[in-house]
C-alpha positions in Angstrom: 177.9 -30.2 103.4 174.7 -31.3 105.1 171.9 -32.1 102.7 169.2 -29.4 102.4 166.0 -30.6 104.1 162.7 -29.8 102.5 159.2 -30.4 103.8 156.7 -30.8 100.9 152.9 -30.7 101.7 150.8 -31.9 98.8 147.8 -34.2 98.6 148.1 -35.0 94.9 150.2 -38.1 95.2 151.1 -38.3 91.5 152.5 -34.8 91.4 154.2 -35.3 94.8 156.0 -38.5 93.7 157.2 -36.7 90.5 158.6 -33.7 92.4 160.1 -35.7 95.3 161.9 -38.0 92.9 163.3 -35.1 91.0 164.5 -33.2 94.1 166.0 -36.3 95.7 167.9 -36.9 92.5 169.3 -33.4 92.8 170.6 -34.1 96.3 167.8 -32.7 98.5 166.4 -34.5 101.4 162.6 -34.3 101.1 159.9 -35.3 103.6 156.4 -35.5 102.0 153.0 -35.4 103.7 149.5 -34.8 102.4 147.9 -32.6 105.1 148.4 -29.5 107.2 148.0 -31.4 110.5 150.8 -33.9 109.7 152.9 -31.0 108.2 152.7 -29.1 111.5 153.7 -32.3 113.3 156.7 -32.7 111.1 157.7 -29.0 111.7 157.5 -29.5 115.4 159.6 -32.7 115.4 162.3 -31.9 112.8 164.3 -29.0 111.4 163.8 -28.1 107.8 165.5 -25.5 105.5 162.5 -24.8 103.2 158.8 -25.6 102.9 157.0 -26.4 99.6 153.2 -25.9 100.2 150.1 -26.6 98.2 147.0 -24.5 99.2 144.1 -26.9 98.5 144.5 -29.6 101.1 142.1 -32.1 102.7 142.0 -30.9 106.3 142.8 -27.2 106.1 143.8 -24.8 103.4 147.5 -23.8 103.2 146.8 -20.3 104.5 146.3 -21.8 108.0 150.0 -23.0 107.9 151.2 -19.7 106.4 149.6 -17.9 109.3 151.0 -20.2 112.0 154.2 -19.8 114.0 155.4 -23.2 112.9 156.3 -21.9 109.4 157.5 -18.4 110.3 161.2 -19.2 110.3 161.2 -21.0 106.9 161.3 -19.7 103.3 158.1 -20.9 101.7 157.3 -21.7 98.1 153.7 -22.1 97.3 153.0 -24.6 94.5 149.3 -24.4 93.6 146.8 -24.8 90.7 145.2 -21.6 91.9 146.4 -18.9 89.5 144.3 -15.8 90.3 146.1 -12.7 91.5 144.0 -12.2 94.6 145.1 -15.6 96.0 148.8 -14.9 95.1 148.7 -11.6 96.9 147.0 -13.2 99.9 149.7 -15.9 100.1 152.5 -13.3 100.0 150.8 -11.2 102.7 150.6 -14.2 105.0 154.4 -15.0 104.5 155.0 -16.9 101.3 158.3 -16.1 99.7 157.4 -17.4 96.3 154.4 -18.7 94.3 154.5 -21.2 91.4 151.4 -22.2 89.4 151.0 -25.8 88.4 152.1 -27.4 86.2 155.6 -26.3 87.2 159.0 -26.6 85.5 161.2 -28.7 87.8 164.4 -27.1 86.8 162.9 -23.7 87.6 161.7 -25.0 91.0 165.3 -26.1 91.8 166.6 -22.7 90.8 164.1 -20.9 92.9 164.8 -23.1 95.9 168.5 -22.3 95.8 167.7 -18.6 95.3 165.7 -18.5 98.5 168.1 -20.6 100.5 170.9 -18.2 99.4 169.0 -15.1 100.4 168.2 -16.3 103.9 171.5 -18.2 104.5 169.8 -21.2 105.9 172.0 -23.9 104.2 174.4 -25.4 106.7 173.6 -22.6 109.2 172.1 -23.5 112.6 168.7 -22.0 113.3 168.6 -18.9 115.4 169.0 -19.6 119.1 165.8 -19.4 121.1 166.8 -16.3 123.1 167.3 -14.4 119.8 164.1 -15.7 118.2 162.0 -14.8 121.3 163.2 -11.2 121.7 159.6 -10.3 120.9 156.7 -12.6 121.7 153.0 -12.4 121.9 151.0 -14.2 124.6 147.3 -13.7 125.4 147.2 -10.6 123.1 150.0 -9.0 125.0 153.4 -8.1 123.5 156.5 -8.9 125.5 160.0 -7.6 124.8 162.0 -10.4 126.4 160.2 -10.5 129.8 158.9 -7.0 129.8 155.3 -6.3 128.8 154.9 -3.6 126.2 151.6 -1.7 126.2 150.4 -1.0 122.6 147.1 0.4 121.5 144.9 -2.0 119.5 146.0 -0.6 116.1 149.7 -0.6 117.2 149.3 -4.2 118.2 147.8 -5.2 114.8 150.6 -3.4 113.0 153.2 -5.1 115.2 151.6 -8.6 114.7 152.0 -8.2 110.9 155.6 -7.0 111.1 156.4 -9.9 113.6 154.8 -12.5 111.3 157.0 -11.1 108.5 160.1 -10.5 110.6 163.3 -9.7 108.7 161.2 -9.0 105.6 160.1 -5.6 104.4 156.3 -5.0 104.5 155.2 -2.3 102.2 153.2 0.7 103.4 150.5 -0.2 100.8 150.1 -3.7 102.2 149.8 -2.4 105.8 147.2 0.3 104.9 145.2 -2.1 102.7 145.3 -4.8 105.4 144.4 -2.6 108.3 141.0 -0.9 107.8 141.5 1.5 110.7 144.7 3.0 109.1 143.4 5.5 106.6 146.6 6.8 105.1 150.4 6.5 104.9 150.6 9.5 107.2 148.5 7.7 109.9 150.6 4.6 109.5 153.8 6.6 110.0 152.3 8.1 113.2 151.6 4.6 114.6 155.0 3.3 113.6 156.6 6.3 115.4 154.6 5.4 118.6 155.6 1.8 118.4 159.3 2.7 118.1 159.0 4.9 121.2 157.9 1.9 123.1 160.3 -0.8 121.9 163.5 1.1 121.0 166.1 2.6 123.3 166.9 5.2 120.6 163.9 5.9 118.4 166.0 8.0 115.9 168.5 5.1 115.5 166.2 2.1 115.7 167.7 -1.4 116.2 164.5 -3.4 115.5 161.8 -1.5 113.7 163.5 -0.1 110.6 162.2 2.1 107.8 162.9 0.9 104.2 162.7 4.4 102.7 160.2 4.7 99.9 159.0 1.1 100.5 157.8 0.3 104.0 158.9 -1.2 107.3 160.9 -4.2 108.6 161.1 -5.7 112.0 164.7 -6.9 112.2 165.4 -9.7 114.8 
C-alpha cells in the first residue's frame, strides 16, 4: 500500500513539529510548509491525499486557499485557534470538510483523517483523469461543458460556481440562499436550478450532473 501523502500548512513551528512527528510515526507521509504561497507551489508540483490547513498565516489567510482550484480535489481539515461559529461556517462554505480547534487531540486527528480518506476513496486510488475533472470549467466568467459554451444568467452562474467549487458534495438550500443575496427564497432557488439543468443536462427529469438531495439541497456530481 502506498503511504498516505498529507500537506500540512502551519506557521506555528512548535505545533507543526509535534503534529508532523506524530503523523509520521503513524505511517503518513507529511510535507510541511508555513505559508499559502509555498502551499500552492507544493499542490502544483506534487499529488496529495489530504490537506491540513491553519487559517492564520503570514502571507494570506487560509480562506484564500480554500477558495482556490488547487485545493478543490482534496479533503481538507482546518486546524485553527479560531473557535467562533461564524469562522467555522465560512470555512465549510468555502470547501473545508472538517474543522478542529486548537489544541487538538492527535489520536482524534488521526481518526478524522482516516474517516475523510475513506469517504472520498482517495487512498491508493489515482486522481481523476483530466478529461473527467474538466467536464465543466470556467474561463473568463464563461462556463464551458467540455468545449461547448453554456450561457447562464448572472445568478445561474453564481449558483453554478458554488456547486462546482463543492463538486460531489451536497450544498444545502439554506447555504445557497444565505450566500446569494439575489435569491430571495427556496422557491426562487429551485426555479434557477431548473433553468441550469435545462442548459447542461440531456434529460432534465433524469439529471446526470446536477442532482437534488431531497429535503437537503443540491449536488454537482462529476
